[in-house]
PyMOL CGO cylinders between C-alpha atoms (Angstrom):
from pymol import cmd
from pymol.cgo import CYLINDER

trace = [
    CYLINDER, 7.37, 146.25, 60.14, 10.10, 146.01, 62.78, 0.3, 1, 1, 1, 1, 1, 1,
    CYLINDER, 10.10, 146.01, 62.78, 12.69, 147.15, 60.20, 0.3, 1, 1, 1, 1, 1, 1,
    CYLINDER, 12.69, 147.15, 60.20, 10.56, 150.14, 59.25, 0.3, 1, 1, 1, 1, 1, 1,
    CYLINDER, 10.56, 150.14, 59.25, 10.07, 151.21, 62.87, 0.3, 1, 1, 1, 1, 1, 1,
    CYLINDER, 10.07, 151.21, 62.87, 13.77, 150.82, 63.68, 0.3, 1, 1, 1, 1, 1, 1,
    CYLINDER, 13.77, 150.82, 63.68, 14.84, 152.86, 60.65, 0.3, 1, 1, 1, 1, 1, 1,
    CYLINDER, 14.84, 152.86, 60.65, 12.27, 155.55, 61.39, 0.3, 1, 1, 1, 1, 1, 1,
    CYLINDER, 12.27, 155.55, 61.39, 13.46, 155.76, 64.98, 0.3, 1, 1, 1, 1, 1, 1,
    CYLINDER, 13.46, 155.76, 64.98, 17.15, 156.17, 64.24, 0.3, 1, 1, 1, 1, 1, 1,
    CYLINDER, 17.15, 156.17, 64.24, 16.67, 158.59, 61.35, 0.3, 1, 1, 1, 1, 1, 1,
    CYLINDER, 16.67, 158.59, 61.35, 14.22, 160.80, 63.24, 0.3, 1, 1, 1, 1, 1, 1,
    CYLINDER, 14.22, 160.80, 63.24, 15.27, 160.57, 66.86, 0.3, 1, 1, 1, 1, 1, 1,
    CYLINDER, 15.27, 160.57, 66.86, 18.98, 159.77, 66.50, 0.3, 1, 1, 1, 1, 1, 1,
    CYLINDER, 18.98, 159.77, 66.50, 19.32, 158.44, 70.04, 0.3, 1, 1, 1, 1, 1, 1,
    CYLINDER, 19.32, 158.44, 70.04, 19.67, 155.11, 71.73, 0.3, 1, 1, 1, 1, 1, 1,
    CYLINDER, 19.67, 155.11, 71.73, 21.85, 152.06, 71.34, 0.3, 1, 1, 1, 1, 1, 1,
    CYLINDER, 21.85, 152.06, 71.34, 21.91, 150.24, 68.02, 0.3, 1, 1, 1, 1, 1, 1,
    CYLINDER, 21.91, 150.24, 68.02, 23.78, 147.38, 66.44, 0.3, 1, 1, 1, 1, 1, 1,
    CYLINDER, 23.78, 147.38, 66.44, 24.30, 146.57, 62.78, 0.3, 1, 1, 1, 1, 1, 1,
    CYLINDER, 24.30, 146.57, 62.78, 26.74, 147.14, 59.99, 0.3, 1, 1, 1, 1, 1, 1,
    CYLINDER, 26.74, 147.14, 59.99, 28.23, 149.61, 57.59, 0.3, 1, 1, 1, 1, 1, 1,
    CYLINDER, 28.23, 149.61, 57.59, 29.02, 148.29, 54.11, 0.3, 1, 1, 1, 1, 1, 1,
    CYLINDER, 29.02, 148.29, 54.11, 31.60, 150.27, 52.14, 0.3, 1, 1, 1, 1, 1, 1,
    CYLINDER, 31.60, 150.27, 52.14, 32.59, 149.77, 48.50, 0.3, 1, 1, 1, 1, 1, 1,
    CYLINDER, 32.59, 149.77, 48.50, 35.78, 151.55, 47.50, 0.3, 1, 1, 1, 1, 1, 1,
    CYLINDER, 35.78, 151.55, 47.50, 38.41, 151.79, 44.78, 0.3, 1, 1, 1, 1, 1, 1,
    CYLINDER, 38.41, 151.79, 44.78, 41.61, 150.52, 46.37, 0.3, 1, 1, 1, 1, 1, 1,
    CYLINDER, 41.61, 150.52, 46.37, 43.63, 152.23, 43.63, 0.3, 1, 1, 1, 1, 1, 1,
    CYLINDER, 43.63, 152.23, 43.63, 42.53, 155.67, 44.86, 0.3, 1, 1, 1, 1, 1, 1,
    CYLINDER, 42.53, 155.67, 44.86, 45.48, 157.30, 46.58, 0.3, 1, 1, 1, 1, 1, 1,
    CYLINDER, 45.48, 157.30, 46.58, 45.33, 157.03, 50.38, 0.3, 1, 1, 1, 1, 1, 1,
    CYLINDER, 45.33, 157.03, 50.38, 41.86, 155.48, 50.62, 0.3, 1, 1, 1, 1, 1, 1,
    CYLINDER, 41.86, 155.48, 50.62, 42.93, 152.32, 52.45, 0.3, 1, 1, 1, 1, 1, 1,
    CYLINDER, 42.93, 152.32, 52.45, 44.97, 154.28, 55.00, 0.3, 1, 1, 1, 1, 1, 1,
    CYLINDER, 44.97, 154.28, 55.00, 42.10, 156.75, 55.50, 0.3, 1, 1, 1, 1, 1, 1,
    CYLINDER, 42.10, 156.75, 55.50, 39.57, 153.95, 56.08, 0.3, 1, 1, 1, 1, 1, 1,
    CYLINDER, 39.57, 153.95, 56.08, 41.90, 152.23, 58.54, 0.3, 1, 1, 1, 1, 1, 1,
    CYLINDER, 41.90, 152.23, 58.54, 42.50, 155.48, 60.44, 0.3, 1, 1, 1, 1, 1, 1,
    CYLINDER, 42.50, 155.48, 60.44, 38.75, 156.16, 60.66, 0.3, 1, 1, 1, 1, 1, 1,
    CYLINDER, 38.75, 156.16, 60.66, 38.15, 152.66, 61.99, 0.3, 1, 1, 1, 1, 1, 1,
    CYLINDER, 38.15, 152.66, 61.99, 40.89, 153.04, 64.61, 0.3, 1, 1, 1, 1, 1, 1,
    CYLINDER, 40.89, 153.04, 64.61, 39.40, 156.36, 65.76, 0.3, 1, 1, 1, 1, 1, 1,
    CYLINDER, 39.40, 156.36, 65.76, 36.00, 154.66, 66.14, 0.3, 1, 1, 1, 1, 1, 1,
    CYLINDER, 36.00, 154.66, 66.14, 37.09, 151.42, 67.79, 0.3, 1, 1, 1, 1, 1, 1,
    CYLINDER, 37.09, 151.42, 67.79, 34.70, 152.07, 70.67, 0.3, 1, 1, 1, 1, 1, 1,
    CYLINDER, 34.70, 152.07, 70.67, 31.73, 151.31, 68.40, 0.3, 1, 1, 1, 1, 1, 1,
    CYLINDER, 31.73, 151.31, 68.40, 33.33, 148.86, 65.93, 0.3, 1, 1, 1, 1, 1, 1,
    CYLINDER, 33.33, 148.86, 65.93, 33.14, 145.18, 66.86, 0.3, 1, 1, 1, 1, 1, 1,
    CYLINDER, 33.14, 145.18, 66.86, 34.68, 143.66, 63.75, 0.3, 1, 1, 1, 1, 1, 1,
    CYLINDER, 34.68, 143.66, 63.75, 35.47, 144.21, 60.08, 0.3, 1, 1, 1, 1, 1, 1,
    CYLINDER, 35.47, 144.21, 60.08, 35.59, 141.97, 57.05, 0.3, 1, 1, 1, 1, 1, 1,
    CYLINDER, 35.59, 141.97, 57.05, 37.47, 142.81, 53.85, 0.3, 1, 1, 1, 1, 1, 1,
    CYLINDER, 37.47, 142.81, 53.85, 36.36, 141.31, 50.52, 0.3, 1, 1, 1, 1, 1, 1,
    CYLINDER, 36.36, 141.31, 50.52, 38.07, 141.69, 47.14, 0.3, 1, 1, 1, 1, 1, 1,
    CYLINDER, 38.07, 141.69, 47.14, 35.36, 142.29, 44.54, 0.3, 1, 1, 1, 1, 1, 1,
    CYLINDER, 35.36, 142.29, 44.54, 37.69, 142.41, 41.53, 0.3, 1, 1, 1, 1, 1, 1,
    CYLINDER, 37.69, 142.41, 41.53, 41.13, 143.75, 40.60, 0.3, 1, 1, 1, 1, 1, 1,
    CYLINDER, 41.13, 143.75, 40.60, 40.15, 147.30, 41.55, 0.3, 1, 1, 1, 1, 1, 1,
    CYLINDER, 40.15, 147.30, 41.55, 37.24, 147.36, 44.00, 0.3, 1, 1, 1, 1, 1, 1,
    CYLINDER, 37.24, 147.36, 44.00, 36.95, 146.14, 47.58, 0.3, 1, 1, 1, 1, 1, 1,
    CYLINDER, 36.95, 146.14, 47.58, 34.11, 145.83, 50.05, 0.3, 1, 1, 1, 1, 1, 1,
    CYLINDER, 34.11, 145.83, 50.05, 34.44, 146.36, 53.78, 0.3, 1, 1, 1, 1, 1, 1,
    CYLINDER, 34.44, 146.36, 53.78, 31.74, 145.18, 56.15, 0.3, 1, 1, 1, 1, 1, 1,
    CYLINDER, 31.74, 145.18, 56.15, 32.05, 146.91, 59.51, 0.3, 1, 1, 1, 1, 1, 1,
    CYLINDER, 32.05, 146.91, 59.51, 30.06, 145.52, 62.45, 0.3, 1, 1, 1, 1, 1, 1,
    CYLINDER, 30.06, 145.52, 62.45, 29.01, 148.31, 64.82, 0.3, 1, 1, 1, 1, 1, 1,
    CYLINDER, 29.01, 148.31, 64.82, 27.34, 148.70, 68.20, 0.3, 1, 1, 1, 1, 1, 1,
    CYLINDER, 27.34, 148.70, 68.20, 26.78, 151.99, 69.95, 0.3, 1, 1, 1, 1, 1, 1,
    CYLINDER, 26.78, 151.99, 69.95, 24.83, 155.22, 70.12, 0.3, 1, 1, 1, 1, 1, 1,
    CYLINDER, 24.83, 155.22, 70.12, 22.99, 155.96, 66.88, 0.3, 1, 1, 1, 1, 1, 1,
    CYLINDER, 22.99, 155.96, 66.88, 24.63, 159.37, 66.43, 0.3, 1, 1, 1, 1, 1, 1,
    CYLINDER, 24.63, 159.37, 66.43, 28.12, 157.88, 66.75, 0.3, 1, 1, 1, 1, 1, 1,
    CYLINDER, 28.12, 157.88, 66.75, 27.33, 155.18, 64.17, 0.3, 1, 1, 1, 1, 1, 1,
    CYLINDER, 27.33, 155.18, 64.17, 25.79, 157.75, 61.80, 0.3, 1, 1, 1, 1, 1, 1,
    CYLINDER, 25.79, 157.75, 61.80, 28.89, 159.94, 62.17, 0.3, 1, 1, 1, 1, 1, 1,
    CYLINDER, 28.89, 159.94, 62.17, 31.10, 156.96, 61.33, 0.3, 1, 1, 1, 1, 1, 1,
    CYLINDER, 31.10, 156.96, 61.33, 29.12, 156.21, 58.17, 0.3, 1, 1, 1, 1, 1, 1,
    CYLINDER, 29.12, 156.21, 58.17, 29.21, 159.86, 57.09, 0.3, 1, 1, 1, 1, 1, 1,
    CYLINDER, 29.21, 159.86, 57.09, 32.94, 160.08, 57.70, 0.3, 1, 1, 1, 1, 1, 1,
    CYLINDER, 32.94, 160.08, 57.70, 33.53, 156.98, 55.57, 0.3, 1, 1, 1, 1, 1, 1,
    CYLINDER, 33.53, 156.98, 55.57, 31.43, 158.12, 52.61, 0.3, 1, 1, 1, 1, 1, 1,
    CYLINDER, 31.43, 158.12, 52.61, 33.25, 161.47, 52.40, 0.3, 1, 1, 1, 1, 1, 1,
    CYLINDER, 33.25, 161.47, 52.40, 36.59, 159.83, 51.65, 0.3, 1, 1, 1, 1, 1, 1,
    CYLINDER, 36.59, 159.83, 51.65, 38.03, 160.02, 48.16, 0.3, 1, 1, 1, 1, 1, 1,
    CYLINDER, 38.03, 160.02, 48.16, 37.78, 156.59, 46.52, 0.3, 1, 1, 1, 1, 1, 1,
    CYLINDER, 37.78, 156.59, 46.52, 34.71, 155.48, 48.45, 0.3, 1, 1, 1, 1, 1, 1,
    CYLINDER, 34.71, 155.48, 48.45, 32.02, 154.70, 45.90, 0.3, 1, 1, 1, 1, 1, 1,
    CYLINDER, 32.02, 154.70, 45.90, 29.11, 153.71, 48.12, 0.3, 1, 1, 1, 1, 1, 1,
    CYLINDER, 29.11, 153.71, 48.12, 28.13, 153.06, 51.72, 0.3, 1, 1, 1, 1, 1, 1,
    CYLINDER, 28.13, 153.06, 51.72, 25.08, 151.41, 53.21, 0.3, 1, 1, 1, 1, 1, 1,
    CYLINDER, 25.08, 151.41, 53.21, 24.15, 151.60, 56.86, 0.3, 1, 1, 1, 1, 1, 1,
    CYLINDER, 24.15, 151.60, 56.86, 21.94, 148.87, 58.30, 0.3, 1, 1, 1, 1, 1, 1,
    CYLINDER, 21.94, 148.87, 58.30, 20.96, 149.20, 61.96, 0.3, 1, 1, 1, 1, 1, 1,
    CYLINDER, 20.96, 149.20, 61.96, 18.66, 147.35, 64.32, 0.3, 1, 1, 1, 1, 1, 1,
    CYLINDER, 18.66, 147.35, 64.32, 17.59, 148.45, 67.78, 0.3, 1, 1, 1, 1, 1, 1,
    CYLINDER, 17.59, 148.45, 67.78, 18.93, 146.52, 70.72, 0.3, 1, 1, 1, 1, 1, 1,
    CYLINDER, 18.93, 146.52, 70.72, 16.20, 144.78, 72.69, 0.3, 1, 1, 1, 1, 1, 1,
    CYLINDER, 16.20, 144.78, 72.69, 15.21, 146.70, 75.81, 0.3, 1, 1, 1, 1, 1, 1,
]
cmd.load_cgo(trace, "trace")
């Protein structure tokens, strides 16, 4: 129930502080994708706490990006990532910070 309420809040209201993660699967053979993802992360370092890079196979990689910040800023980060050529999928998982 808590997950449902949190998701409803940040998709409808788009305000407040949240923490969570953005999972990105991408084709590392796509030209410029790794540089683009790194640049995006550097431009959003105010909301990114940490990243983890995982090699899925010879071609695909997974990045897990830990985030904390205003919902709109985190949503913008996820949207910016998914628009990049070579990115196959993103998943945003957020939880509200206790008040």
